[in-house]
C-alpha positions as CSV (number, residue, x, y, z in Angstrom):
1,M,-13.3,75.3,-24.8
2,N,-11.6,72.1,-24.1
3,W,-8.5,71.8,-26.2
4,Y,-7.5,68.2,-25.4
5,P,-9.6,66.4,-28.0
6,L,-8.2,68.5,-30.6
7,L,-4.7,68.0,-29.6
8,A,-5.4,64.3,-29.4
9,L,-6.6,64.3,-33.1
10,L,-3.5,66.1,-34.0
11,A,-1.4,63.5,-32.2
12,F,-3.1,60.8,-33.9
13,A,-2.7,62.5,-37.3
14,Y,1.0,63.0,-36.6
15,A,1.5,59.3,-35.6
16,A,-0.4,58.3,-38.8
17,A,1.9,60.5,-40.9
18,V,5.0,59.1,-39.4
19,L,3.8,55.5,-40.0
20,Y,2.9,56.3,-43.6
21,I,6.4,57.7,-44.1
22,V,8.2,54.7,-42.6
23,I,6.1,52.3,-44.4
24,K,6.0,53.8,-47.9
25,K,9.3,55.7,-47.7
26,P,8.7,58.5,-50.3
27,P,11.9,59.3,-51.9
28,K,11.4,63.1,-51.6
29,I,10.9,62.9,-48.0
30,M,13.6,60.2,-47.2
31,Q,16.1,62.5,-49.0
32,M,15.7,65.2,-46.3
33,G,18.9,66.0,-44.4
34,K,17.5,65.2,-40.9
35,L,16.0,61.8,-41.9
36,Q,19.3,60.9,-43.7
37,A,21.3,62.0,-40.4
38,I,19.1,59.8,-38.2
39,E,19.6,56.9,-40.6
40,K,23.3,57.4,-40.7
41,M,23.6,57.4,-36.9
42,L,21.1,54.5,-36.3
43,G,21.2,52.5,-39.4
44,K,18.3,51.6,-41.6
45,K,16.6,49.1,-39.0
46,G,17.4,51.3,-36.1
47,A,15.9,54.4,-37.8
48,D,12.8,52.4,-38.7
49,I,12.5,51.2,-35.1
50,F,13.1,54.7,-33.9
51,Y,10.2,56.0,-36.1
52,Y,7.9,53.3,-35.0
53,V,8.5,54.0,-31.5
54,W,7.9,57.7,-32.1
55,A,4.6,56.9,-33.8
56,V,3.5,54.8,-30.9
57,V,4.4,57.4,-28.3
58,F,2.4,60.0,-30.1
59,A,-0.7,57.6,-30.4
60,A,-0.4,56.9,-26.8
61,M,-0.3,60.6,-26.0
62,G,-3.4,60.9,-28.1
63,I,-5.2,58.3,-26.2
64,W,-4.1,60.0,-23.0
65,L,-5.4,63.3,-24.1
66,L,-8.7,61.7,-24.8
67,T,-9.1,60.5,-21.3
68,L,-8.4,63.8,-19.7
């Protein structure tokens, strides 16, 4: 069985979840300690940029996995 398409779909789902969280900013999720620590280190805009880059990296990884 070829696992790459499944991993690609999971990478796309993860990227979509990250984008949803960064755009909607649900209060319960944004109050998590790890997210607050990242926001404290990078600032609000820096954290948003970091999350967008993280989502793009996982989307690119999903595309790469589909081409294998």
